[in-house]
C-alpha positions in Angstrom: 0.0 0.0 0.0 2.8 2.4 0.9 4.6 1.6 -2.4 1.4 2.4 -4.3 1.0 5.7 -2.5 4.6 6.6 -3.4 4.0 5.7 -7.1 0.8 7.8 -7.1 2.6 10.7 -5.5 5.4 10.5 -8.1 2.9 10.3 -11.0 1.0 13.4 -10.1 4.2 15.4 -9.7 4.0 16.3 -6.0 7.2 14.3 -5.3 9.0 16.4 -7.9 7.8 19.5 -6.2 9.1 18.3 -2.8 12.6 18.1 -4.3 12.6 21.8 -5.2 15.9 23.0 -3.6 17.7 26.3 -3.3 19.8 25.4 -6.3 16.7 25.3 -8.5 15.8 28.8 -7.3 19.3 30.0 -8.2 19.1 28.4 -11.7 15.7 30.0 -12.3 17.0 33.4 -11.2 20.0 33.1 -13.6 17.7 32.1 -16.5 15.4 35.1 -15.7 18.4 37.4 -15.7 19.7 36.0 -19.0 16.2 36.3 -20.6 16.0 39.9 -19.3 19.2 40.8 -21.0 17.6 39.9 -24.3 14.1 41.2 -23.7 14.8 44.5 -21.9 17.0 46.2 -24.6 14.4 45.3 -27.3 11.6 46.6 -25.1 13.6 49.8 -24.4 14.0 50.4 -28.1 10.2 49.8 -28.7 9.3 52.3 -25.9 11.7 54.9 -27.2 10.4 54.6 -30.7 6.9 55.7 -29.6 7.9 58.3 -27.1 8.1 62.1 -27.5 11.2 63.7 -28.9 11.8 65.9 -25.9 11.4 63.1 -23.4 13.9 61.0 -25.2 16.4 63.9 -25.5 16.0 64.5 -21.8 16.8 60.8 -21.1 13.4 60.4 -19.3 12.4 57.2 -21.2 13.4 53.9 -19.8 10.8 51.1 -19.5 7.6 53.0 -20.2 6.7 55.4 -23.1 6.3 59.1 -22.3 4.3 61.5 -24.5 3.2 58.6 -26.8 3.5 59.5 -30.5 4.0 57.6 -33.7 5.5 60.4 -35.6 8.8 58.5 -36.2 6.9 55.6 -37.8 4.9 58.1 -39.9 8.1 59.5 -41.2 9.4 56.1 -42.1 6.3 55.2 -44.0 5.9 58.7 -45.5 8.7 57.9 -48.0 6.9 55.9 -50.8 10.1 54.2 -51.8 10.3 52.5 -48.4 7.6 50.0 -49.5 9.5 49.2 -52.7 12.8 48.9 -50.7 11.1 46.5 -48.3 9.8 44.2 -51.0 13.2 44.5 -52.9 15.0 43.5 -49.7 12.8 40.5 -49.1 13.4 39.3 -52.7 17.2 39.8 -52.4 17.3 38.0 -49.1 15.3 35.0 -50.4 17.4 34.6 -53.5 20.6 35.1 -51.4 19.5 32.5 -48.9 18.5 29.9 -51.5 21.6 30.3 -53.5 23.8 30.3 -50.4 22.3 27.0 -49.2 22.7 25.4 -52.6 26.4 26.4 -52.7 27.0 25.5 -49.1 25.4 22.0 -49.6 27.3 21.3 -52.8 30.5 22.1 -51.0 29.9 20.4 -47.7 28.4 17.1 -48.9 31.4 15.9 -51.0 33.9 17.1 -48.4 32.1 15.0 -45.7 32.9 11.8 -47.6 36.1 9.9 -47.1 36.0 8.5 -50.6 36.5 11.9 -52.2 40.0 12.1 -53.8 41.9 15.2 -52.9 39.6 15.9 -49.9 42.3 17.6 -47.9 43.4 19.9 -50.7 39.8 21.0 -51.6 39.0 21.6 -47.9 42.1 23.8 -47.5 41.2 25.8 -50.6 37.6 26.3 -49.6 38.7 27.3 -46.0 41.2 30.0 -47.2 38.5 32.7 -47.5 37.7 32.3 -43.9 41.1 33.6 -42.8 42.2 35.8 -45.8 40.4 38.3 -47.9 41.6 40.4 -50.9 40.4 43.7 -49.4 37.9 46.4 -50.5 39.8 47.8 -53.5 40.5 44.5 -55.3 36.9 43.4 -54.6 35.5 46.6 -56.1 37.8 46.3 -59.2 36.6 42.7 -59.6 32.9 43.7 -59.3 33.5 46.5 -61.8 35.2 44.2 -64.3 32.4 41.7 -64.0 29.8 44.5 -64.7 28.1 43.9 -61.4 28.2 47.4 -60.0 24.8 48.9 -59.4 23.0 45.5 -59.9 21.1 43.2 -57.6 23.6 40.4 -58.1 26.4 42.4 -56.5 24.6 42.0 -53.3 24.1 38.3 -53.7 27.0 36.6 -55.6 30.0 37.7 -53.6 28.7 36.4 -50.3 26.7 33.3 -51.1 29.7 31.0 -50.1 30.4 31.1 -46.4 33.4 28.9 -45.2 32.0 28.8 -41.7 28.5 27.7 -42.7 30.1 25.1 -45.0 32.2 23.7 -42.1 29.1 23.5 -39.8 27.1 21.6 -42.5 30.0 19.3 -43.2 30.3 18.5 -39.5 26.6 17.8 -39.4 26.7 15.4 -42.3 29.7 13.5 -40.8 28.1 13.2 -37.3 24.5 12.6 -38.2 24.1 10.8 -41.5 25.2 7.2 -41.1 27.3 5.8 -44.0 25.2 2.6 -43.9 22.2 4.5 -45.3 24.1 5.8 -48.3 25.8 2.4 -48.9 22.4 0.7 -49.0 21.1 3.3 -51.4 24.1 2.8 -53.7 23.5 -1.0 -53.7 20.0 -0.2 -54.9 21.4 1.8 -57.8 21.0 5.3 -56.5 23.3 8.0 -57.8 25.1 10.6 -55.6 22.5 13.2 -56.5 19.6 10.9 -55.6 21.2 10.0 -52.3 21.7 13.7 -51.5 18.1 14.7 -52.5 16.2 11.7 -51.1 18.2 10.7 -48.0 20.7 13.4 -46.9 18.6 16.5 -47.2 15.4 15.1 -45.6 17.5 14.1 -42.6 19.2 17.5 -42.4 16.3 19.8 -41.7 17.7 21.2 -38.5 21.0 22.3 -40.0 19.3 23.6 -43.2 16.9 25.7 -41.1 19.8 27.0 -38.9 22.1 28.0 -41.8 19.2 29.4 -43.7 18.5 31.7 -40.7 22.3 32.6 -40.6 22.2 33.5 -44.3 18.9 35.4 -44.1 19.8 37.5 -41.0 23.3 38.2 -42.3 22.0 39.6 -45.6 19.1 41.3 -44.0 21.2 43.3 -41.6 24.1 44.1 -43.9 24.3 47.5 -45.6 28.0 48.3 -45.9 28.3 46.8 -49.5 25.5 49.2 -50.6 27.9 52.1 -50.0 30.4 50.8 -52.4 28.5 49.0 -55.1 25.0 50.5 -55.4 24.3 53.9 -56.9 20.6 53.7 -57.9 18.0 54.5 -55.2 15.7 51.8 -56.5 18.3 49.1 -55.9 19.0 50.0 -52.3 17.8 47.6 -49.6 15.7 48.8 -46.7 18.6 48.8 -44.2 20.6 51.3 -46.2 17.6 53.4 -46.9 16.9 53.6 -43.2 20.5 54.4 -42.5 20.3 57.4 -44.9 17.0 58.4 -43.3 18.7 58.5 -39.9 21.7 60.4 -41.3 19.3 62.9 -42.8 17.5 63.4 -39.5 20.8 64.0 -37.8 21.7 66.7 -40.4 18.3 68.3 -40.0 18.4 68.4 -36.2 21.9 69.9 -36.4 20.8 72.6 -38.8 17.7 73.4 -36.7 19.7 74.0 -33.6 20.7 77.4 -35.0 17.1 78.2 -36.0 14.9 79.2 -33.0 11.8 77.1 -32.8 12.8 74.9 -35.7 13.7 71.9 -33.7 10.1 71.1 -32.8 9.3 70.1 -36.3 12.2 67.6 -36.7 12.1 64.1 -35.4 15.0 63.3 -33.0 17.5 61.0 -34.7 17.5 58.7 -31.6 13.8 58.2 -31.8 13.9 57.7 -35.6 16.7 55.2 -35.2 14.6 53.3 -32.7 11.7 53.2 -35.1 14.0 52.0 -37.9 15.3 49.2 -35.7 11.8 48.0 -35.0 10.8 48.4 -38.7 13.6 46.1 -39.9 13.4 43.6 -37.1 9.8 42.6 -37.7 10.5 40.2 -40.6 13.1 38.3 -38.6 10.9 38.2 -35.5 8.1 36.7 -37.6 10.3 34.1 -39.2 12.3 33.0 -36.2 9.5 31.2 -34.2 8.9 28.8 -37.1 12.6 27.9 -37.3 13.4 27.8 -33.5 12.9 24.1 -33.0 15.4 23.4 -35.8 17.7 26.2 -34.9 18.4 24.9 -31.4 19.3 21.4 -32.6 21.3 22.6 -35.5 23.2 25.1 -33.4 24.2 22.4 -30.9 25.5 20.2 -33.7 27.4 23.0 -35.2 29.0 23.9 -31.9 31.4 21.1 -32.3 33.3 21.5 -35.5 35.8 19.0 -36.9 
């Protein structure tokens, strides 16, 4: 009877609660602190983006908005080219992510196989860009000679191959996909491409989702290459457009300081910058929950590289 009571207590969870020690409290506090370091800065930016200019300039906004206004967001959406830049940025990011994953997979899969002749040499050559780069001037000359300046492809082609992502995917293939599966497929007459498409890729959803997120976030947040390669306003991605918008606001506020009463009509650059951060963060925030379950597993596999 006593044994049955103990089993019943364990099954309803009360026994687990009785084992709640001070160490568990410490772990929970540490987790809460770590979560706060991620959530609080984002919340602060959101609060600042909808607060009044004067309150932000006086450093009175911390965790709750003051003089709530959406003027910064109105200024962002007032520029009709912003919608075009947003759509253009999504298209570039999708193409970049797709092509990047194709290139990464085509490089990582052969290098993960021991039967590849010259495996060490090819691995060395493909890993060189991870440690050495040609520099900005040679890169610009190359893009100019290839007639890629001021085109969408100059934002895609130079960066679709990532040595780090290739190394992570290669490690995943070696540690997760058993050789016996591929050997049995070869005995049934499957080709290398069929093995990759029907066996390897379906079993590699975690690492594919993880690296796709790496590629998408990297392209979405980058804007430095726009400064060197893009000249047309219609071919600028949303990040660079927002960067120029913030720069213009800074110039306007500086000019208005010498004009009495002029500063009240100009959005504070700090508020505008906060609104821009929220504006460009929304797509990634929407996508991430759908990839989170794959991202955690893929990141853990990629943490040990060989």
